[in-house]
N, C-alpha and C positions, 0 to 999 in steps of 0.2 A: 280250657274255658271253665271247666268245673272248679279247678283250683283257684281261679280268679274270683269266682263267686263265693267260694268258701272263705277265702282270705278277706274279701270285702265284708262279708257277714261278721267274721270274727273281729275285724278292725272296727266296724260300726258298733258292735257290742261293747268293745272296750271303751269307745268314745262315750257311749251312753252311760256306762258305769262310772266313768270319770266325771261326767257332767252331773250325775245324780249325787256323787260324793261332794262335789264343790257346792251344789245347791244346799245339801244337808248341812255342810259346814257353815255356809253363810247364814242360814236360818238359826243355827245353834249359836253363832257368834253374836246375834242380837240378844239372845238370852244371857250370854256371858258378859255382855256390856253392863248389865245391871248387877252382876255378881262378881266374883273374883276371877282373874285370869292371870296367866303367867306373863310377866313383863318382858321376858327374853324373847318370846315368840310373837307377841302381840295378840290381839283378840282373835283374828282369823287363824293364826298359826296354832293357838291353843285349841280352838274349836276343831281344827283339822286333826291335831294329835289325839284329841279325845274321841273323835268319831272313829279313828283308827287308820292305820296305814295299810291294813289288809285290802280294803277296796281299791286304794290307789295302786297297790302292787298288782292286784288282779287286772286292773285296767291297763297298766303298762305291759304286763305279760301278754294280754289279749292283743294289744296294739302291735307289739313286736311280732307275735305269731301271725297276725293277719298280713302284715307287710312281708313277712317271710314267704307265705303262701303266694302272694301276688308276684313277688320277684321270681319264685320258682316257676310260676305259670308263664311269665314273660320269657324266661330262659328256655323253657320247653317249646314255646311258640317260635322263637328264633331258630332253635335247633331243627324244628320241623320244616321251617321255611327254607333253610339252607340245604336241607337234605342230609344232614348228618345222622 
């Protein structure tokens, strides 16, 4: 049960970081609309690249780690239920 809560907390933290990154990129995209932006990526893509890929990478790693902990917890619960 403890691993489930830890996994859920890590997963939610990753979702929050991901959401904040997208919100920051959308606000910055409005600023870029008045200035120059890279035509290959579009306004939002340029804003996302300039904000940085580090927050997105951290969010993805947190999400995967949280899912891993929750899967581990489910496997342990099944093992305990069957008596292995």
